[in-house]
C-alpha positions, 0 to 999 in steps of 0.5 A, spaced: 430 481 379 434 488 378 440 490 382 440 497 385 445 501 382 448 508 384 449 513 378 456 515 380 460 513 386 460 517 392 466 518 396 466 516 403 468 521 408 471 519 415 471 524 420 478 526 423 476 524 430 475 517 428 481 516 424 485 518 430 481 514 435 483 508 430 490 510 430 491 510 438 487 504 439 492 500 434 498 503 437 495 501 444 494 494 442 501 493 439 506 489 444 511 494 448 518 493 447 521 490 453 524 495 458 531 495 460 533 495 467 539 496 470 542 490 474 540 491 482 546 491 486 547 486 491 546 488 499 552 489 503 552 483 508 554 487 514 548 492 513 541 490 515 536 493 511 530 495 515 523 492 512 519 497 507 513 500 511 507 496 510 505 489 512 510 485 517 510 478 520 511 476 527 518 476 527 519 482 523 515 486 528 519 483 534 525 485 531 522 492 529 520 493 537 527 491 539 530 496 535 526 501 538 519 501 534 513 503 538 508 497 539 501 500 538 494 497 540 489 500 536 483 497 540 479 500 545 481 501 552 476 495 554 479 490 549 486 492 551 485 492 559 482 484 557 489 482 554 494 486 550 501 484 548 507 486 553 510 493 551 504 495 547 501 502 548 494 503 547 491 508 542 484 507 540 484 507 532 479 514 533 485 517 537 491 515 533 491 522 529 491 526 536 496 522 539 504 524 540 508 518 538 514 522 538 515 525 531 512 522 524 519 519 523 518 514 529 517 507 527 510 504 529 508 497 529 500 497 529 496 491 531 488 490 533 484 484 534 483 481 526 487 487 522 482 491 520 482 497 525 490 497 525 490 497 517 485 503 518 490 506 523 496 505 518 492 509 512 490 515 517 497 515 520 501 515 513 496 520 510 498 524 516 505 524 514 508 518 518 513 515 514 515 508 518 508 505 519 508 497 520 502 493 520 502 487 524 495 486 523 492 481 528 494 480 535 495 473 533 500 474 528 505 477 534 506 469 536 508 467 529 
């Protein structure tokens, strides 16, 4: 059997885009240097910080409402009439963008039956510029 051989070596050309792609892949997969972070100062004991807007538990929701947040039931009027949390105002989820809550910086605590509609209402309000929207979620979380 005879091996096939080329008369002279043929130089191989590699496209520049392939070289760049390989270089970027190699850099992306190399381990990153550990990030340097500044130490976080301890919070002052006398100053009570408000929770970051987002999901809150029952005790936090109680505290927010006690401190002036509006408790908002985003269920339908019929559901609200059947049962609701004391002090809550009823603003159905499809009406939250048109309701006057007293300013976009007014703290709001939202709830519904299971948490889906209140999450939807929170997203709509935040995208409309409301800055202090807290999500209790399910009405049952109020008692926890």
